[in-house]
N, C-alpha and C positions, 0 to 999 in steps of 0.2 A: 692195547688200551690208549697209548698216546696217539695212535693213528685215528682212533674213534673221536678223541677229543679235538684233534686238529680239523677233522671233517666237520664236526659239530660247530667248531669256532668259525670256520669258513661259512657255513650256512647261516649262522647267527649274524655274522658281519654283512652278508648279503641281505638279510632280512632287515637289518637296521638302516642299510644304505647310508653308510658313513660319508659318502661323497655329497657335499653340500655346496651352497653358494659361498664364494669368497667375498670379501669387502669390495674388491676391485669389480667383480662381476655385478654386484648390487649397484655400485655407483654408475657403471656403464649403462645398465638397464634403466636407471633413474634418469640419466642424461638424455637418453633416446626418448624416454617418455616426455621429458620437459621440452625437448625440441618439437616434438609432434604437437604438444599442447600450444606452443608458442606460435606455430604456423597455422593451426586450425582456428584459433580465436579470431584473428583479423578476417579470415576467409568467411567465417559465419557472419561476422558484422557486415562484410560487403554484400553478402547475399540478402540479408535483412534490409539494408539501405537500398538495395536495388529496386525493391518494390516501389519506393517513392520516387525514383528517378524517371520513370516512364512519362508522367505528365510533363516534366521538364524537358525530356527529349522531344516530346510532341510539340512543345512551344518553340523549340530551336528548329524542328523541321518546318513548322509554319513560317518562321522568319525566312528561312532559305527559299521555301516555295513562293513567298510573296516577292522577294527580289527576283526570282526567275520569271514569274508571270508578269511583273511589272515591265521588265525589260522587252518581253515579247509583245505585250499589248501596246506599249509606247511605239514600237517600230512596225506594228502591223498596219496594213492598209485598209482592212476590213475585219469586222468581227460580227459573228452571229451565233445564236444559240439554236442548235438543231437536235431535237429529241433529248434535251437535257445535257447535251454535250456542247462545249464551247469550240467554235471553229474560227481560227484566226487565219488570215491570209497575209503572207509576207512575200512580196515579189512573186516568184513562181512556186513557193512552197505553201502548203496547207498544213497548218498545225492544229491538232485535235487534242482537247483535254476531255478525259472521260473517266467514269469509275470502273475499276476492274477488280472485283472481289471487295476487299476492304481497303484498297489502294486508290489513289488518284494517279492516273498515268497520263503521259504525254506521247503522242505519235505524230510523226512528220510524214506527210503524204500517205497516210493511212498504213504505214509500215513501221516496224520497230515497236519498242515497248520500254519507255523510261519511267520508272516509279518516282513520282515526285513527292507524294504525301502518303504515309501509312496510317492505318487504324481510323479509317474515315467511315462514319455510318451513314451520313447524309451530306449532300452538297447541292448548291444551286448557283447558276450563272445567270446574271441579269444584264442585259445590254442597255445601257442608259445613253443619254445624249453625248456621244463621243467618249464613253467610258464603259468599263465593265465592273459590276459588283460580284465579288466572289464570297460566298458564305459556305463555311464548312462546319460540320458538327462531328466531333471525334467520338470513339466508342465509349468514353467516359462521360459523354453528355456536354462537354465544353464546346461553346460555339465561337468560331473565329470568322472574322469578316474584314474585307479590304475593298476599297474602291480604287480603281486604277484608270487614269485618264491617258488617252492616247495623244502623242505629239503630232500625229498627222490627223488632219480633219477628215473623218470617214465619210462625211457627206459630199465633200468635193473630190476625194481621191478616186481614181478610176482604175 
């Protein structure tokens, strides 16, 4: 009879599952949860703020593009627009600015591929009297424009 009671008692103990969480285990689980929440919150905020950063990045890219093209136009001996592409001549090099997908790229002597401006929907190059006007429209509809004058007179340069 004692043996039956001990067997029933063991089955009853297994059924109740008297093994539970201790206070230390609960505090440990809560601290892990707190650390995860602590690091996820700023990450989500950065992802939400990233949506607004693209136009600012585009503005910075435009400023860098302007400084690069100003340098090349000012030192070029000749400029012309051929099939919507800007062709600059510097000494023995021919520098070509053209659209490639949604990018504006630069090529030297018709080789290579240097991306200068991204997210471009439209662009125009216009050769003025000893100057070049560059107009670019980005994918969000914002239009940028710059007029760059050459330091070398293109009419007398040979």
